[in-house]
Every structure is written in structure tokens, then in C-alpha cells.
Wavefront OBJ file of the C-alpha trace (Angstrom):
o trace
v -92.265 -78.835 59.741
v -88.903 -78.380 58.208
v -89.569 -81.321 56.244
v -92.962 -79.960 54.323
v -90.993 -76.160 54.395
v -88.300 -77.880 52.607
v -90.084 -79.283 49.944
v -91.829 -76.317 49.032
v -88.509 -75.084 47.726
v -89.356 -76.758 44.230
v -91.263 -73.488 43.584
v -88.540 -71.296 44.794
v -86.532 -73.512 42.376
v -88.956 -73.404 39.742
v -89.287 -68.961 40.063
v -85.551 -68.866 39.958
v -85.359 -71.454 36.289
v -87.976 -69.084 34.972
v -86.045 -65.940 36.432
v -82.898 -67.350 34.781
v -85.117 -67.827 30.893
v -86.106 -64.079 31.595
v -82.214 -63.112 31.991
v -81.416 -65.204 28.708
v -83.816 -63.417 26.463
v -82.695 -59.925 27.914
v -79.194 -61.257 27.665
v -80.624 -62.227 23.421
v -81.747 -58.591 22.870
v -78.223 -57.404 23.754
v -76.954 -59.419 21.104
v -74.580 -61.275 23.847
v -76.607 -64.790 23.094
v -77.482 -66.827 20.655
v -78.987 -69.919 21.402
v -78.964 -73.084 19.279
v -82.894 -73.649 18.153
v -82.504 -77.389 17.907
v -81.065 -77.711 21.434
v -83.839 -75.458 23.337
v -86.826 -76.782 21.230
v -86.093 -80.414 22.558
v -85.484 -79.265 25.776
v -88.971 -77.897 26.060
v -90.361 -81.009 24.538
v -88.397 -83.582 26.340
v -89.166 -82.402 30.422
v -92.790 -82.327 29.699
v -92.763 -85.203 28.360
v -91.259 -86.276 31.789
v -93.367 -84.314 33.721
v -96.678 -85.849 32.066
v -95.123 -89.338 32.387
v -94.328 -89.122 36.190
v -97.490 -87.110 37.402
v -99.061 -89.611 35.696
v -97.693 -92.294 38.050
v -98.110 -90.545 40.816
v -95.378 -87.475 41.685
v -96.326 -85.092 43.446
v -94.356 -81.339 43.957
v -90.979 -83.240 42.422
v -92.313 -82.732 39.158
v -92.935 -78.824 39.683
v -88.973 -77.922 38.839
v -89.111 -80.476 36.038
v -92.145 -78.604 34.369
v -90.221 -75.446 34.985
v -86.836 -76.669 33.159
v -89.409 -77.452 30.109
v -91.449 -74.375 30.228
v -88.162 -72.076 30.173
v -86.388 -73.434 27.002
v -89.981 -73.181 25.030
v -89.995 -69.342 26.009
v -86.529 -68.912 24.910
v -87.419 -70.949 21.782
v -89.978 -68.589 20.913
v -87.965 -65.469 21.835
v -85.051 -66.985 19.387
v -88.150 -66.296 16.223
v -89.193 -62.635 17.651
v -85.373 -61.417 17.810
v -83.391 -61.023 14.800
v -79.694 -62.947 14.625
v -80.390 -64.294 18.160
v -80.042 -67.674 17.320
v -76.943 -70.037 16.327
v -76.820 -70.796 12.739
v -77.316 -74.756 12.484
v -75.319 -77.665 11.037
v -75.390 -81.320 10.305
v -74.473 -82.230 13.770
v -77.445 -80.503 15.418
v -80.239 -82.123 12.726
v -78.664 -85.285 13.747
v -78.985 -84.644 17.225
v -82.409 -83.686 16.566
v -83.692 -86.222 14.531
v -82.030 -89.003 17.148
v -84.031 -87.040 19.867
v -86.783 -86.803 17.743
v -86.889 -90.625 17.199
v -87.186 -91.205 20.612
v -89.823 -89.002 21.218
v -91.825 -90.871 18.477
v -90.950 -94.398 20.395
v -92.087 -92.741 23.719
v -95.743 -91.827 21.885
v -96.074 -95.709 20.862
v -95.478 -96.725 24.468
v -98.144 -96.560 27.264
v -95.198 -97.346 30.039
v -94.496 -93.866 32.571
v -90.724 -95.386 33.120
v -89.953 -96.287 29.422
v -91.190 -92.864 28.463
v -89.008 -90.766 31.317
v -86.243 -92.979 30.206
v -86.470 -92.061 26.792
v -87.236 -88.502 27.807
v -83.487 -88.215 28.927
v -82.588 -89.966 25.816
v -84.113 -87.693 23.850
v -82.884 -84.457 26.270
v -79.062 -86.083 26.258
v -79.010 -85.948 22.725
v -80.124 -82.338 22.425
v -77.385 -81.293 24.765
v -74.786 -82.216 22.077
v -74.579 -79.340 19.988
v -74.776 -76.771 22.777
v -72.508 -78.682 24.541
v -69.843 -78.392 21.775
v -71.040 -74.616 20.810
v -70.129 -74.005 24.486
v -67.109 -75.376 24.318
v -65.889 -73.388 21.463
v -67.953 -70.228 21.659
v -69.174 -70.167 25.206
v -69.615 -66.373 24.862
v -72.487 -67.305 23.117
v -74.237 -68.512 26.256
v -75.380 -67.944 29.357
v -74.289 -70.013 32.459
v -77.432 -68.677 34.288
v -80.346 -71.326 33.138
v -77.757 -74.044 34.130
v -77.173 -73.225 37.573
v -80.584 -72.729 37.976
v -81.772 -76.016 36.342
v -78.857 -77.832 38.573
v -80.743 -76.320 41.657
v -83.785 -77.446 40.291
v -83.041 -80.751 40.202
v -81.593 -80.601 43.644
v -84.889 -79.265 45.256
v -86.899 -82.275 43.942
v -85.004 -84.889 45.895
v -86.331 -82.748 48.660
v -89.905 -82.978 47.438
v -89.900 -86.874 47.014
v -92.122 -88.884 48.205
v -91.500 -92.465 47.310
v -87.874 -93.452 45.474
v -89.346 -94.921 42.261
v -87.794 -94.588 38.805
v -90.410 -91.950 38.070
v -89.887 -89.654 40.230
v -85.880 -89.346 41.167
v -85.110 -90.079 37.326
v -85.176 -86.942 35.581
v -84.702 -84.735 38.737
v -81.172 -86.931 38.753
v -80.674 -86.505 35.275
v -80.829 -82.548 35.342
v -78.191 -82.734 37.838
v -76.139 -84.497 35.860
v -76.418 -82.992 32.936
v -76.052 -79.130 34.030
v -73.077 -79.449 36.261
v -71.020 -80.109 32.505
v -72.601 -77.265 30.772
v -72.696 -74.869 33.761
v -69.085 -76.022 34.048
v -67.544 -75.317 30.408
v -69.952 -72.203 29.922
v -68.865 -69.939 32.644
v -64.977 -71.819 32.421
v -63.642 -68.605 30.924
v -65.373 -66.377 33.419
v -63.863 -68.034 36.367
v -60.054 -68.277 35.144
v -60.566 -64.292 34.060
v -61.694 -63.677 37.774
v -58.757 -65.795 39.466
v -56.139 -64.156 37.078
v -57.125 -60.804 37.801
v -56.407 -61.363 41.601
v -53.297 -63.242 40.845
v -51.043 -59.635 40.149
v -52.365 -58.195 43.156
v -51.283 -61.219 45.321
v -47.631 -61.233 43.686
v -47.902 -57.784 44.188
v -48.428 -57.552 47.892
v -45.883 -60.466 48.518
v -43.245 -58.855 46.618
v -44.092 -55.292 48.509
v -43.630 -57.278 51.755
v -40.326 -59.014 50.635
v -38.999 -55.728 49.608
v -40.035 -53.765 52.643
v -37.886 -56.172 54.852
v -34.841 -55.873 52.660
v -34.973 -52.212 52.399
v -35.574 -51.343 56.088
v -32.173 -50.171 57.202
v -32.662 -50.231 60.674
v -33.309 -53.634 61.074
v -30.579 -54.246 63.166
v -30.019 -51.321 65.098
v -31.994 -52.367 68.135
v -28.770 -54.531 68.601
v -29.628 -57.860 67.834
v -27.017 -59.989 66.495
v -27.366 -61.014 62.438
v -27.701 -64.832 61.912
v -24.566 -66.629 60.961
v -25.440 -66.500 56.826
v -26.185 -62.915 57.128
v -23.373 -60.131 56.272
v -22.474 -57.836 58.993
l 1 2 3 4 5 6 7 8 9 10 11 12 13 14 15 16 17 18 19 20 21 22 23 24 25 26 27 28 29 30 31 32 33 34 35 36 37 38 39 40 41 42 43 44 45 46 47 48 49 50 51 52 53 54 55 56 57 58 59 60 61 62 63 64 65 66 67 68 69 70 71 72 73 74 75 76 77 78 79 80 81 82 83 84 85 86 87 88 89 90 91 92 93 94 95 96 97 98 99 100 101 102 103 104 105 106 107 108 109 110 111 112 113 114 115 116 117 118 119 120 121 122 123 124 125 126 127 128 129 130 131 132 133 134 135 136 137 138 139 140 141 142 143 144 145 146 147 148 149 150 151 152 153 154 155 156 157 158 159 160 161 162 163 164 165 166 167 168 169 170 171 172 173 174 175 176 177 178 179 180 181 182 183 184 185 186 187 188 189 190 191 192 193 194 195 196 197 198 199 200 201 202 203 204 205 206 207 208 209 210 211 212 213 214 215 216 217 218 219 220 221 222 223 224 225 226 227 228 229 230 231 232 233
């Protein structure tokens, strides 16, 4: 019974992934984030290829987060055209990665092997990640960490729904976990560092108050206790 309930966590993960897309679009409306269209378009296509290939090869509920991982970027990509100035200016690296990613999709189209299709989809998705990884490292404030956190969660829940440990069932979820960890880390690093920096002064202030309190107590020897040898009488 518990095992069956854990399998249905994939629907919770899918909902979280789509909710993060809504939060991302909301941030786009405020002008806080600017998605790279090359990345988000190919992030929509590659998971859908993997989803179709894995389902054709017998994958069940484990494919649900993969489908959501494709639908979410598609919504963000479409929204980037509806919202003015809500996109990142593309450079040569973006087009190069997009071209290589598109070639991987082309080779998928000419193969009938589901495992090969999934492998090429992973390659395509990874190449498409490079521009956003670079942008997230240089300008983390132009991205939101939520889609990558929920993508990581979605990949992990897929493992709970796997019925047979075949390449078509575990490959793309495993990739989602591996790919989203560094993306989430680089985009959220400034937020994490800022949080701990705000905590440091408070810690030092408490420590100084504690030390000064001990040193300024005029009655610390009033109980008649003898001072230690290294203390002045």
C-alpha cells in the first residue's frame, strides 16, 4: 500500500513543476527573470521526445514527471513572446548549442530505437543547458531557481514509480537529477550566501556581548572565591 502511494508522488511532482512554471512567468511579468529562448525551447522538445520513447517502450507512471519537465519549459517559452523584454539576448554560443541540440533531435527522428532516442534527447537537453548555465553563473539574478528545484524533485519521484530498471525508464529521470543540481546551485548561490552573511553579524554581536558581560562584571569575585593564578588580584 505504501509503495503504491509513493508511486503516485509523481503527480505531486508534476504539479510542483507546473506551479514553478507559473511562478517563473510571474517573475517574467515583474521583469525579474529573462529566459534564454534557445534553452527553454529545446528543454521543451527533448523531454517530450524522451517521454514518447519511454512510453512506447513500456514506461508507466515514471514518465509523468518527464512529461511535466517538457510542458513547463514550453509554457515559459511561449510566455516569453507574450511579455515584452522578457527574454535574454542571444549570442553565438546560444545558436551553436541550439544547432547541436537540433542535430541530436534530427538523429532521433531517423532512428526507431527508443533507447537511442532517449540518449539523443539527453544529449540535446544537456547542450541546450549550456547557455542558461553560463547566464546563471554570470547573472544569477536573471533566473529563478524554482524550476530547477522542482525538476530535481520530479526526477527523484520517478525512481519511486519505476517498475523495471531498464534504460528507457531510469535514464531521463536520472539525467534530470544530475542536470538540475548544478543549475539550482549556481542560480541560488547568491541568495544562500546573502542569508548566511546576514546571520554572521548577529552571531558575532551575541558573542561580543557575552564576552564583554563577563569582563565588566565588578562582582565576579565578590563571593569570596579565589582568583586563578593568572588573574590579577
